[in-house]
N, C-alpha and C positions, 0 to 999 in steps of 0.2 A: 828200747822199745819191744816189747814181746810181741805173742800175735794176739790181734784181737777179733772176733764176731760180733758184731751188732747191728742193729736193726731191728723191723715186726713185720707181722703182714707176711706180702709178696716183698720186700725190699731190704735186700741185708748188704751189707760190706765187711770182708774178710778183706782183715791188714796185717801185714807181718814185714823184719826186715830179716833178708837174705835166700840163701835157696830154699825153696825152690822157686824161678821166672813164674809169676804167672801166665805166661804162655803157659808151660809145662800142666799147670796145674787145670787151665782152659781146656785144654789138650785130653787131660786123663778124662772130665765131665763131658767131654762130646764124642772122646774113644768108641768103638766098638763093641770093646770088651765091656767096656763100663756103662758106656751110653747112656745120656739121658735123652730118650728118643725124642726127636725134635728140638732140644737144644740148639741155641748157636751162640755165634760171641761175636761182640763187637769190639773195635776199638772206641776208648772214651779217653782224648788225651795220652796218658801213659798208663791210665790204666785200661782193664780190661770187663767188658759187661758181658754176664753168660745170662742170654736171656733164655728162659725155660716156662712156657704158656705165659701166663701171669707174674711169674716171678723174675726177681733180678738180684742180680751177684753181681758186684764189685769186686773185683782181686784188685788190691792195690798194693804194691810190693815197693817199700820206704826204699830201698837201693840199686831199684832198677837202671837208674843213671850210671852206678859202677859197675855191674853184674852185665849190662848192656841185654840186648835179648837174643832167640834163639828165631834167625829168621826162615829154617826151616820150620818150623814147628810153626808157626804164624801163618806160614804157606798150606801145611798142610790142613791147619784149622779151617784158613779161607775156603779150602779146595772141598774140605769135606759138608761145608754152610752150601754153599752152592750145589753140589748134589745133591743133598737132602734137600733144595729148596727146588730143584727139576724135579723132583720124584714125588715131591708131594705137590705140583702142581698138577702132574699129570694125573 
């Protein structure tokens, strides 16, 4: 399998095999350098879901079970998401 992006409107799925892990893609989209302001990440089974306004991007890496996940990256994403939510509620 190569790389595939499909969907329509606000609902899209990005699917690939191999590096990078979904955590790295989600981290890049929510990182302060690139930052889609207000974007948050949620787990969806083995996939990650990047939420940006009404848009949804499902990140689906087919070999994640072999590659494993980067626990520190997930922790950083979760921390940034919580910090953003607190700031937006203030």
